[in-house]
N, C-alpha and C positions, 0 to 999 in steps of 0.2 A: 197460660203459663202463670198457675196461682191466681189469677183473676187482675194481673198486672198487664199494664200496656205498655208499648217502648219507649216512653219518657220518662216511667218508673223507672224502669230497666236502665235505662240510661245515665239517672239518675245514682242509683246504687251501684253502678259499677264508675262513677266518676269518684264519690263517694269513698267506696275500697282502694280505688287508688291513692285517695289523698293519705286516708287511712294508714294503707301497708307502704305502699311504694309498688311501680312497676316491674320491680322486680321478685318479689314476694309473690303476687297476685297468683303464675303459674305453679309456683310451687304450692300454694294453698288449693289449689284445684286440682292436681295429682292426689295431696294428701284425702281432699273432700272424696275424686272419682273411687280411692283404694278404701275407705271406708264407706262409701255407697257400694261398691259392689261385695266386699266381707257380708254386710248385710244383708244384701240380696240371697246370698248365697244360704245363710244363715235360714232365712226367711222360705226358701224354696225346697229344703229340707228338715221341715219340724218332726214328723214321724221318727227317725232315725234316734234324734235325741228322747223323746218320749221313750221308746223301746229299750233305751240304754239306762233310760232313769226307771223305768221299772222293775227290768231285772236286779238293780241295787237293794227296792226293799223288797224284792224275796229273799234274799237271801244275809 
């Protein structure tokens, strides 16, 4: 996972809990998941957007 070992992941997790608190972490995880899902959806269909842009320039 990005060249990180388990000790680094644990340290990052502990620091995140200290900074944001245990109640805020699940909310942030959900928001991050939605953002990544939307980004993945947009990246999977770039051809549709290009066709729309081409028609805008022609007319």
